[in-house]
C-alpha positions as CSV (number, residue, x, y, z in Angstrom):
1,M,-124.5,-17.5,162.5
2,R,-121.4,-16.8,160.2
3,N,-121.8,-17.1,156.4
4,S,-119.4,-19.8,155.3
5,S,-119.4,-18.6,151.7
6,A,-118.4,-15.1,152.7
7,A,-115.7,-16.4,154.9
8,G,-114.3,-18.6,152.1
9,F,-114.4,-15.7,149.7
10,T,-112.6,-13.5,152.2
11,G,-109.9,-16.1,152.7
12,K,-109.4,-16.5,149.0
13,W,-109.1,-12.8,148.5
14,R,-106.5,-12.6,151.3
15,T,-104.5,-15.3,149.6
16,I,-104.6,-13.5,146.3
17,V,-103.5,-10.2,147.9
18,V,-100.7,-11.9,149.8
19,A,-99.5,-13.8,146.7
20,G,-99.7,-10.6,144.7
21,G,-97.8,-8.7,147.3
22,L,-95.1,-11.4,147.4
23,L,-94.8,-11.3,143.6
24,F,-94.5,-7.5,143.6
25,L,-91.8,-7.7,146.2
26,A,-90.0,-10.4,144.2
27,Q,-90.2,-8.2,141.1
28,I,-88.7,-5.3,143.1
29,A,-85.9,-7.5,144.5
30,S,-85.2,-8.7,140.9
31,A,-85.2,-5.2,139.6
32,Q,-82.8,-4.1,142.4
33,T,-80.5,-7.1,141.6
34,L,-80.6,-6.2,137.9
35,A,-80.0,-2.5,138.7
36,G,-77.1,-3.5,140.9
37,S,-75.7,-5.7,138.2
38,D,-76.0,-2.9,135.7
39,A,-74.3,-0.5,138.1
40,E,-71.5,-2.9,138.6
41,Q,-71.0,-3.3,134.8
42,V,-70.9,0.5,134.4
43,R,-68.3,0.7,137.2
44,R,-66.3,-2.0,135.5
45,G,-66.6,-0.3,132.2
46,E,-65.4,3.0,133.6
47,Y,-62.4,1.2,135.0
48,L,-61.7,-0.5,131.6
49,A,-62.2,2.8,129.7
50,R,-59.6,4.4,132.0
51,A,-57.2,1.5,131.4
52,G,-57.6,2.0,127.7
53,N,-57.2,5.8,128.1
54,C,-60.2,6.3,125.8
55,M,-60.6,9.8,127.4
56,G,-57.1,10.7,126.2
57,C,-58.2,10.9,122.6
58,H,-61.9,11.5,122.8
59,T,-61.7,14.6,125.0
60,T,-60.3,17.9,123.9
61,R,-58.5,20.2,126.3
62,G,-61.3,22.0,128.3
63,G,-64.0,20.1,126.5
64,E,-66.8,17.8,127.6
65,L,-65.6,14.3,128.6
66,Y,-65.8,11.8,125.7
67,A,-67.4,14.3,123.3
68,G,-64.5,14.0,120.9
69,G,-63.2,16.8,118.6
70,R,-59.5,16.3,119.3
71,K,-57.3,16.7,116.2
72,L,-54.8,13.9,115.5
73,N,-52.2,14.7,112.9
74,T,-50.7,11.9,110.9
75,P,-48.7,11.7,107.6
76,F,-52.0,10.7,106.0
77,G,-54.0,13.7,107.1
78,E,-55.9,15.2,110.0
79,F,-58.3,12.9,111.9
80,I,-60.9,14.2,114.4
81,T,-62.0,12.0,117.2
82,S,-65.6,11.1,117.5
83,N,-68.3,11.9,120.1
84,L,-68.7,8.8,122.3
85,T,-71.5,10.2,124.5
86,P,-75.0,8.7,124.0
87,D,-76.4,11.7,122.1
88,N,-78.7,10.3,119.3
89,E,-77.7,12.7,116.6
90,T,-74.0,13.5,117.2
91,G,-72.8,10.6,119.4
92,I,-73.4,6.9,119.8
93,G,-77.0,7.1,121.2
94,R,-78.4,5.0,118.4
95,W,-75.6,2.4,118.7
96,N,-76.1,-1.0,120.5
97,S,-73.5,-3.3,122.0
98,E,-73.2,-5.2,118.7
99,D,-72.3,-2.0,116.9
100,F,-69.7,-1.1,119.5
101,W,-68.2,-4.6,119.3
102,Q,-68.0,-4.3,115.6
103,A,-66.0,-1.1,115.9
104,L,-63.6,-2.5,118.5
105,H,-63.2,-6.0,117.2
106,H,-63.7,-5.7,113.5
107,G,-62.7,-2.0,112.9
108,K,-66.0,-1.1,111.3
109,S,-68.5,1.7,112.0
110,K,-72.2,1.1,112.7
111,D,-72.9,1.6,108.9
112,G,-70.3,-0.9,107.9
113,R,-67.6,1.6,106.8
114,Y,-64.0,0.6,107.4
115,L,-62.5,2.7,110.2
116,Y,-59.0,4.2,109.9
117,P,-56.4,2.6,112.2
118,V,-55.7,5.9,113.8
119,F,-58.4,4.4,116.0
120,P,-56.4,1.5,117.4
121,Y,-58.7,-1.3,116.6
122,T,-55.6,-3.2,115.4
123,E,-55.0,-3.6,119.2
124,Y,-58.6,-3.3,120.5
125,T,-59.5,-6.4,118.5
126,K,-57.9,-8.3,121.3
127,V,-60.4,-6.9,123.8
128,T,-62.8,-9.6,125.1
129,R,-66.6,-9.3,124.4
130,P,-67.5,-8.9,128.1
131,D,-65.0,-6.1,128.5
132,A,-66.3,-4.4,125.3
133,D,-69.9,-4.7,126.6
134,A,-68.8,-3.2,129.9
135,I,-67.1,-0.2,128.3
136,F,-70.2,0.4,126.1
137,A,-72.4,0.3,129.2
138,Y,-70.3,2.9,130.8
139,L,-70.4,5.2,127.7
140,R,-74.1,4.8,127.6
141,S,-74.3,6.0,131.2
142,L,-72.6,9.3,130.4
143,P,-74.7,12.5,130.0
144,P,-75.4,13.0,126.3
145,V,-73.4,15.9,124.8
146,V,-74.7,17.6,121.6
147,Q,-71.4,18.2,119.7
148,T,-71.0,17.9,116.0
149,N,-67.3,17.4,115.3
150,P,-65.7,18.5,112.0
151,P,-64.9,15.8,109.4
152,H,-61.5,14.3,108.9
153,K,-59.1,16.0,106.4
154,I,-57.5,12.9,104.8
155,R,-55.0,13.4,102.0
156,S,-55.6,11.7,98.6
157,P,-55.3,8.9,97.8
158,Y,-55.6,7.7,101.5
159,D,-59.3,8.9,101.6
160,S,-60.3,5.7,99.7
161,Q,-62.3,2.9,101.3
162,A,-60.9,0.6,98.6
163,L,-57.4,1.4,99.6
164,L,-58.3,0.9,103.3
165,Y,-59.8,-2.5,102.4
166,L,-56.4,-3.5,100.9
167,W,-54.6,-2.1,104.0
168,R,-56.7,-4.3,106.2
169,K,-56.1,-7.3,104.1
170,W,-52.3,-6.9,104.4
171,Y,-51.9,-5.6,108.0
172,F,-55.0,-6.2,110.1
173,K,-55.1,-9.4,112.2
174,E,-58.5,-9.8,113.7
175,G,-59.0,-11.8,116.9
176,A,-59.7,-11.6,120.6
177,Y,-56.8,-12.3,123.0
178,Q,-56.0,-16.0,123.6
179,P,-54.1,-16.8,126.8
180,D,-50.8,-18.5,126.7
181,K,-51.4,-21.6,128.7
182,S,-47.6,-22.0,129.4
183,K,-47.6,-18.7,131.3
184,S,-49.1,-17.7,134.6
185,G,-52.5,-15.9,134.9
186,E,-50.7,-12.8,136.1
187,W,-48.5,-12.8,133.0
188,N,-51.5,-13.3,130.7
189,R,-53.4,-10.5,132.4
190,G,-50.4,-8.2,131.8
191,N,-50.1,-9.3,128.2
192,Y,-53.8,-8.6,127.6
193,L,-53.6,-5.1,129.1
194,V,-50.4,-4.2,127.2
195,Q,-51.2,-5.7,123.8
196,G,-54.9,-5.2,123.9
197,L,-56.7,-2.6,126.0
198,G,-53.6,-0.5,126.7
199,H,-52.6,-0.6,123.0
200,C,-49.0,0.1,123.9
201,N,-48.1,-1.3,120.5
202,A,-49.7,1.8,118.9
203,C,-46.6,3.8,120.0
204,H,-43.8,1.5,121.0
205,T,-43.3,-0.1,117.6
206,P,-41.7,1.0,114.3
207,R,-44.2,1.6,111.4
208,N,-43.8,1.3,107.7
209,V,-44.7,3.9,105.1
210,W,-48.3,2.8,105.2
211,G,-48.5,3.4,109.0
212,A,-48.7,-0.3,109.8
213,S,-46.9,-1.8,112.8
214,Q,-43.8,-3.7,111.6
215,D,-44.0,-6.1,114.5
216,E,-45.7,-6.7,117.8
217,Q,-42.5,-6.8,119.8
218,L,-42.6,-3.3,121.3
219,T,-39.1,-2.5,119.8
220,G,-39.7,1.3,119.8
221,G,-40.6,3.9,117.2
222,K,-41.3,7.5,116.5
223,I,-44.9,8.3,117.6
224,M,-47.0,9.0,114.5
225,G,-48.1,12.6,114.4
226,S,-45.7,13.5,117.2
227,Y,-42.1,14.4,117.6
228,W,-41.5,12.1,120.6
229,Y,-39.8,8.8,120.3
230,A,-41.4,5.9,122.1
231,P,-38.4,3.8,123.2
232,S,-38.1,0.0,123.0
233,L,-39.6,-1.8,125.9
234,I,-37.2,-4.7,125.2
235,S,-33.7,-3.2,124.8
236,P,-31.7,-2.5,127.9
237,L,-30.2,0.5,126.0
238,E,-33.6,2.1,125.8
239,A,-36.6,1.4,128.1
240,G,-36.3,-2.4,128.6
241,V,-36.9,-3.3,132.3
242,G,-35.6,-6.9,132.2
243,E,-33.0,-6.1,134.9
244,W,-35.4,-4.0,137.1
245,S,-37.3,-5.3,140.1
246,I,-41.1,-5.7,139.8
247,E,-41.4,-3.0,142.5
248,D,-39.4,-0.5,140.5
249,I,-41.5,-1.1,137.4
250,V,-44.7,-0.7,139.4
251,E,-43.5,2.5,140.9
252,L,-42.7,4.1,137.6
253,L,-45.9,3.1,136.0
254,S,-48.1,4.2,138.9
255,T,-46.3,7.4,139.9
256,G,-44.4,8.4,136.8
257,I,-41.0,8.4,138.6
258,N,-38.6,6.1,140.5
259,G,-35.0,6.0,141.4
260,H,-34.0,5.1,137.8
261,A,-36.2,7.1,135.5
262,V,-38.9,9.6,135.0
263,T,-41.7,9.6,132.5
264,S,-42.1,12.5,130.1
265,G,-44.0,13.6,127.0
266,S,-46.8,11.3,125.9
267,M,-46.0,8.6,128.5
268,A,-46.3,11.1,131.4
269,T,-49.8,11.9,130.1
270,I,-50.7,8.2,130.0
271,V,-49.5,7.7,133.6
272,R,-51.5,10.7,134.8
273,Q,-54.7,9.9,132.9
274,S,-54.7,6.1,133.0
275,L,-52.0,4.0,134.6
276,Q,-52.2,5.5,138.1
277,Y,-55.8,4.5,138.4
278,L,-55.2,0.8,137.7
279,S,-55.6,-1.7,140.6
280,D,-52.5,-3.0,142.4
281,D,-53.0,-6.4,140.8
282,D,-53.3,-5.0,137.2
283,I,-50.3,-2.7,137.5
284,R,-48.3,-5.6,138.9
285,S,-49.4,-7.9,136.1
286,I,-48.2,-5.3,133.5
287,A,-44.9,-5.1,135.4
288,V,-44.5,-8.9,135.3
289,Y,-45.2,-9.0,131.6
290,L,-42.8,-6.1,130.7
291,Q,-40.1,-7.6,132.9
292,S,-40.4,-10.8,131.0
293,L,-39.9,-9.0,127.7
294,G,-36.8,-7.1,128.7
295,E,-33.5,-8.3,127.6
296,K,-30.5,-8.5,130.0
297,Q,-27.6,-6.2,129.4
298,D,-24.9,-8.1,127.5
299,P,-21.5,-6.7,128.4
300,A,-20.1,-7.8,125.0
301,K,-22.7,-5.7,123.2
302,A,-22.4,-2.6,125.5
303,P,-21.1,0.5,123.8
304,K,-17.4,1.0,124.4
305,K,-16.1,4.4,125.3
306,A,-13.9,5.9,122.6
307,R,-10.2,5.9,123.6
308,K,-9.4,9.1,121.8
309,M,-11.7,12.0,121.0
310,P,-10.8,14.4,118.1
311,E,-9.9,17.9,119.3
312,Q,-12.7,19.5,117.4
313,V,-15.2,17.3,119.2
314,R,-13.6,18.0,122.5
315,Q,-14.0,21.7,121.9
316,Y,-17.6,21.3,120.9
317,L,-18.4,19.4,124.1
318,A,-16.5,22.0,126.1
319,L,-18.9,24.6,124.8
320,G,-21.8,22.4,125.9
321,Q,-20.2,22.0,129.3
322,A,-20.2,25.7,129.8
323,V,-23.9,25.9,129.0
324,Y,-24.6,23.0,131.4
325,E,-22.7,24.6,134.2
326,K,-24.7,27.8,133.7
327,H,-28.2,26.4,133.3
328,C,-28.4,22.8,134.4
329,Q,-25.8,22.0,137.1
330,D,-27.8,23.4,140.0
331,C,-30.5,20.8,139.6
332,H,-28.8,17.9,137.9
333,G,-25.5,18.1,139.8
334,Q,-21.9,18.7,138.9
335,S,-21.5,15.0,137.9
336,G,-25.0,14.6,136.5
337,E,-26.0,12.7,139.6
338,G,-29.4,14.5,140.0
339,K,-31.5,14.3,143.2
340,P,-33.4,11.0,143.8
341,K,-37.0,11.2,142.7
342,I,-36.7,15.0,142.3
343,Y,-34.4,15.8,139.5
344,P,-33.4,12.7,137.4
345,P,-29.8,11.8,137.1
346,L,-28.2,12.3,133.7
347,A,-25.2,10.1,134.3
348,G,-26.1,6.6,133.1
349,N,-29.5,7.7,132.0
350,R,-30.7,5.7,129.0
351,N,-33.1,8.4,127.9
352,V,-30.2,10.8,127.5
353,T,-28.1,8.5,125.4
354,M,-30.5,6.6,123.2
355,N,-31.0,7.2,119.5
356,P,-32.7,9.2,118.3
357,P,-32.0,12.0,120.8
358,L,-35.5,13.5,120.2
359,N,-36.8,13.2,123.7
360,T,-33.8,14.9,125.3
361,I,-33.8,17.8,122.8
362,R,-37.5,18.3,123.4
363,S,-37.1,18.2,127.1
364,V,-34.6,21.0,126.9
365,L,-36.7,23.0,124.4
366,Y,-40.0,22.8,126.1
367,G,-39.3,21.6,129.7
368,G,-42.0,19.6,131.3
369,Y,-43.2,17.9,134.5
370,P,-43.5,14.3,135.5
371,P,-47.2,13.5,135.9
372,A,-49.0,14.6,139.0
373,T,-50.2,11.3,140.6
374,A,-51.4,10.1,143.9
375,G,-48.0,8.7,144.6
376,N,-46.2,11.9,143.5
377,P,-48.7,14.7,143.8
378,R,-46.3,17.7,143.5
379,P,-43.7,16.7,141.0
380,Y,-40.6,18.9,140.4
381,G,-40.4,20.1,136.8
382,M,-38.0,21.6,134.3
383,P,-38.6,25.0,132.7
384,P,-38.4,25.4,128.9
385,Y,-35.1,26.8,127.7
386,Q,-35.9,27.6,124.1
387,H,-36.4,31.3,125.2
388,F,-33.1,31.4,127.0
389,I,-30.6,29.6,124.9
390,R,-30.2,29.4,121.1
391,D,-30.4,26.3,119.0
392,H,-26.7,25.8,118.6
393,E,-26.3,26.0,122.4
394,I,-29.0,23.5,122.9
395,A,-27.2,21.2,120.5
396,Q,-24.0,21.7,122.4
397,V,-25.4,21.0,125.9
398,V,-27.3,17.9,124.7
399,S,-24.2,16.7,123.0
400,Y,-22.3,17.2,126.3
401,I,-24.7,15.4,128.6
402,R,-24.8,12.5,126.1
403,N,-21.0,12.1,126.4
404,A,-20.2,13.2,129.9
405,W,-19.8,11.1,133.1
406,G,-19.4,7.8,131.2
407,N,-22.3,8.4,128.8
408,L,-21.6,7.7,125.2
409,G,-24.0,9.0,122.6
410,S,-23.9,10.7,119.2
411,L,-23.4,14.4,118.8
412,V,-26.4,16.7,118.2
413,S,-26.5,19.5,115.6
414,P,-28.6,22.7,115.4
415,E,-30.4,21.0,112.5
416,D,-31.4,18.1,114.9
417,V,-32.9,20.7,117.2
418,D,-34.9,22.3,114.4
419,I,-36.2,18.9,113.3
420,S,-37.3,18.0,116.8
421,R,-39.7,21.0,116.6
422,G,-41.3,19.5,113.6
423,N,-39.6,21.7,111.0
424,E,-38.5,18.9,108.7
425,F,-41.2,19.5,106.0
């Protein structure tokens, strides 16, 4: 005869085991879901960090990713980028998401010190909290790198927190991005990427003597600590794209070259390291936003070609033509027509004629390549000519291409060439 007590005990035990097993499986499923969610946030943070080109400043050439140590020269001193890997002693291993948000949004370090705006928190303040948290999650996922970077070398009196406090009072406008409800979602996404995470304003705007942006209109300016000029993204005489198609803008931003223009200098680096990796939707939203900013060409305001050129100027340009025919014509053509998407045209090229002529001079001096991108993996480049032709010849040939084939630009002197090297101090 079966013992009913024993049978009841066995049944209860089985129930407990089954319930415990189900709870354990539920915990595993919950952990897997959480892990999947964390992994997705890290992937999203990696994408956003790429969109903000964080690696561009926080990685030295040949150095560990995000370990900092890059030198940024400014009129106020030499700044050294920080280690963003999760090392406890030399990186941000002891930071939490609130500390990171405080840096991006408020421009303050973990210990409450005011950060210098060489770190573009003046633009990053527009980044949303979810995006900031995702970027932080990604940085926390990186392997820790033990790297103690040297301190800044800030000139007096700019090494004062009190002075920095006043600067912030005058020039820092804190606040996350607020969508413009009168515009489309695509336009707002482009605005957010350009004005916030992409911090385009950090280069494409004039700055006052205190290094503060004079406006948020992307009207162009000399890049601080550099001898490149970031052209206006509004003016049709510089880099405004109001008359371009969306497809042309997308092509330039994602590949570094199109039928109208080619990126060079700092912009080529940004295309290579950041923009080419953006999604099709995001790169299109940027194109939509930039196109909306661009002014249309006003024929009444277009520069008029001079009716009569002084003989002395004609002789100067003739010397430049001889240099062009010897060194430049084989690639850029007898009439400056270039070769589509290989060698950029010089006739009608805004980069050639805009003021200041820094970018054209530097291209002749140092040469360069468009960025190597998925859409243009083997770009054609230009060799440096500073070892082949002298400064006065560079001045002559740049003056010539700025005034040939219908172009109309100012003349360039040997002193301009010297200044473009950074020899103005």
